[in-house]
C-alpha positions as CSV (number, residue, x, y, z in Angstrom):
1,M,21.1,-24.0,45.1
2,Y,19.5,-23.1,41.8
3,I,17.7,-24.4,38.7
4,K,18.9,-23.1,35.4
5,V,16.5,-22.9,32.5
6,Y,17.6,-22.0,29.0
7,F,15.6,-19.8,26.6
8,G,17.7,-20.4,23.5
9,D,21.2,-19.5,24.7
10,K,20.0,-17.2,27.5
11,P,19.8,-18.6,31.0
12,V,17.2,-17.9,33.8
13,F,18.2,-19.0,37.3
14,L,15.7,-20.0,39.9
15,C,17.5,-19.8,43.2
16,D,17.2,-19.7,47.0
17,E,20.6,-18.2,47.6
18,M,23.0,-16.0,45.7
19,D,26.5,-17.4,44.9
20,D,29.5,-15.8,43.1
21,E,28.2,-16.8,39.6
22,L,24.8,-15.2,40.2
23,N,26.2,-12.1,41.9
24,E,28.5,-11.6,38.9
25,L,25.5,-11.8,36.5
26,L,23.8,-9.1,38.4
27,H,26.6,-6.7,37.4
28,H,25.4,-6.9,33.8
29,E,23.0,-4.1,33.0
30,D,20.7,-6.4,30.9
31,T,20.3,-9.1,33.7
32,V,16.7,-9.0,35.1
33,F,16.5,-9.7,38.9
34,I,13.1,-10.6,40.5
35,D,12.6,-11.4,44.2
36,E,8.8,-11.7,44.0
37,V,6.9,-15.0,43.4
38,S,3.8,-13.8,41.6
39,N,2.2,-14.3,38.2
40,P,2.7,-10.6,37.1
41,A,6.4,-10.7,38.1
42,I,7.1,-14.0,36.2
43,K,5.1,-12.8,33.2
44,S,7.1,-9.6,33.2
45,L,10.3,-11.6,33.1
46,L,9.0,-13.9,30.3
47,H,8.2,-10.7,28.3
48,E,11.8,-9.3,28.9
49,I,13.3,-12.6,27.7
50,K,12.0,-11.9,24.2
51,K,14.1,-8.7,23.9
52,D,17.4,-9.0,22.0
53,S,19.2,-7.1,24.7
54,F,18.2,-9.6,27.4
55,H,21.3,-11.2,29.0
56,A,20.0,-13.4,31.9
57,G,17.3,-13.6,34.5
58,V,17.6,-14.3,38.2
59,L,14.5,-15.2,40.3
60,W,15.2,-15.5,44.0
61,N,13.0,-16.8,46.8
62,E,14.0,-18.6,50.0
63,D,11.6,-21.4,49.1
64,L,13.0,-22.9,45.9
65,E,10.2,-25.4,45.5
66,K,7.6,-22.7,45.7
67,L,9.5,-20.7,43.1
68,R,9.9,-23.7,40.9
69,K,6.1,-24.5,40.9
70,A,5.2,-20.8,40.3
71,F,7.6,-20.6,37.3
72,F,7.0,-24.0,35.8
73,K,3.2,-23.6,35.7
74,H,3.6,-21.1,32.8
75,F,4.8,-24.0,30.6
76,I,3.8,-27.5,29.5
77,L,6.4,-29.7,31.1
78,I,7.9,-32.6,29.1
79,Q,10.3,-35.1,30.6
80,A,13.0,-36.6,28.6
81,A,16.2,-38.7,29.1
82,G,19.4,-39.3,27.3
83,G,23.0,-40.4,27.5
84,L,26.6,-39.4,27.5
85,V,27.9,-42.6,25.9
86,L,31.6,-43.4,26.2
87,N,33.4,-46.2,24.4
88,E,36.5,-48.2,25.4
89,K,38.7,-45.4,24.2
90,K,36.8,-42.8,26.3
91,E,35.4,-41.2,23.2
92,V,31.9,-39.8,23.4
93,L,29.1,-40.6,21.0
94,M,27.8,-37.4,19.3
95,I,24.9,-36.9,16.9
96,Y,24.6,-34.2,14.3
97,R,21.0,-33.0,14.0
98,R,19.4,-29.9,12.5
99,G,22.7,-28.1,12.1
100,K,23.9,-28.7,15.7
101,W,26.0,-31.3,17.5
102,D,23.9,-33.0,20.2
103,L,23.7,-36.0,22.5
104,P,21.1,-38.8,22.0
105,K,17.9,-38.2,24.0
106,G,14.2,-38.3,23.8
107,K,10.8,-38.0,25.4
108,L,9.6,-40.3,28.2
109,D,6.9,-42.7,27.1
110,P,3.8,-43.2,29.3
111,G,4.6,-45.6,32.2
112,E,8.3,-45.6,31.4
113,D,11.0,-44.9,33.9
114,L,13.8,-42.4,33.1
115,E,16.6,-45.0,33.0
116,T,14.7,-47.2,30.5
117,C,13.9,-44.1,28.4
118,A,17.5,-43.0,28.3
119,V,18.8,-46.4,27.0
120,R,15.9,-46.8,24.6
121,E,16.4,-43.4,23.0
122,V,20.2,-43.9,22.7
123,E,19.5,-47.3,20.9
124,E,16.9,-45.8,18.6
125,E,18.8,-42.7,17.6
126,T,22.2,-44.3,17.1
127,G,21.7,-48.0,16.5
128,I,24.1,-49.2,19.2
129,R,23.3,-52.1,21.5
130,N,24.7,-53.7,24.7
131,I,24.7,-50.4,26.5
132,A,25.8,-50.4,30.1
133,L,23.9,-47.8,32.1
134,Q,25.9,-46.0,34.8
135,A,25.3,-43.1,37.1
136,K,23.0,-40.1,36.5
137,I,25.1,-37.1,35.8
138,G,22.6,-34.2,35.7
139,C,19.4,-32.6,34.6
140,T,19.0,-29.8,32.2
141,Y,16.1,-27.5,31.3
142,H,15.3,-25.7,28.1
143,T,12.2,-24.1,26.5
144,Y,10.7,-23.9,23.1
145,D,7.4,-23.0,21.4
146,E,5.5,-25.7,19.5
147,F,2.1,-25.1,17.9
148,G,1.6,-21.9,19.9
149,K,2.3,-23.7,23.2
150,H,5.2,-22.9,25.6
151,I,7.2,-26.1,26.3
152,L,9.7,-26.6,29.1
153,K,11.7,-29.8,28.6
154,E,13.3,-31.4,31.6
155,T,16.1,-33.8,30.4
156,H,17.7,-36.3,32.7
157,W,21.2,-37.4,31.6
158,Y,23.0,-40.7,32.3
159,K,26.6,-41.8,31.8
160,M,26.7,-45.0,29.6
161,T,29.3,-47.2,28.1
162,A,29.2,-49.2,24.8
163,S,31.6,-50.7,22.4
164,S,32.7,-48.8,19.3
165,K,33.1,-52.1,17.4
166,Q,29.5,-51.9,16.2
167,P,27.8,-50.0,13.4
168,L,26.3,-46.6,14.0
169,V,22.9,-46.1,12.3
170,P,21.5,-42.6,12.5
171,Q,17.7,-42.4,13.0
172,T,17.0,-40.3,9.9
173,E,13.3,-39.9,10.8
174,E,14.5,-37.8,13.8
175,D,16.6,-35.7,11.4
176,I,19.9,-37.2,12.6
177,Q,22.3,-36.8,9.7
178,Q,25.6,-38.0,11.2
179,L,27.0,-40.0,14.2
180,E,30.6,-40.1,15.4
181,W,32.8,-41.1,18.2
182,G,34.8,-38.1,19.3
183,G,37.8,-37.7,21.5
184,K,39.0,-34.8,23.6
185,K,40.7,-33.2,20.6
186,E,37.3,-32.9,18.9
187,M,35.7,-31.2,22.0
188,Q,36.0,-27.7,20.7
189,K,34.3,-28.5,17.5
190,Y,31.3,-29.8,19.4
191,L,31.3,-26.9,21.9
192,D,31.4,-24.4,19.1
193,N,28.2,-25.7,17.6
194,T,25.9,-27.1,20.3
195,Y,23.3,-26.1,22.8
196,P,24.2,-24.6,26.1
197,S,22.5,-27.4,28.0
198,V,24.4,-30.0,26.0
199,A,27.7,-28.1,26.6
200,E,27.1,-28.4,30.3
201,I,26.7,-32.2,30.1
202,L,29.8,-32.5,27.9
203,G,31.6,-30.7,30.7
204,Q,31.0,-33.9,32.8
205,W,33.0,-35.9,30.2
């Protein structure tokens, strides 16, 4: 089992066992492997990530929860939720924001549960209504810096359905420029210009 955290397009895996994917990563000369849960070891990895040559990181410990806590404490954790929204034609609702294709999502409000947040954010960012919330399909992690602080965003994703026979209204104050329902034939266009974490969720489509 592992937790994958993206730093840009570069992954870091927190794991309690090594599978074929992780063993394959270790064959790359610019993959960093650490089997020590300590602040100096984790800070060393975070320093390595900044190098252009960095390929991936693998942190192993038999206690994944202990490893998660040790790693996450180096960041400010922000929870968010969003949706993989499908219409009656099995097309997915995509948003175009800041030069990338993305899925609607947003930060959890105080006192709000994840399911409510996911639906609210989809409504706010796309203008669609009468959303049917279905199963949770995954959780992704990515990092970014904001005002000198290191942020780790934990995004919970839910499958949803909604009718395409309603207007799409992009939330321009969130820099959303375009909304569209896309089918399987458009998939490559989205995958060629999206974030790795979003690509993983699209893989659930």
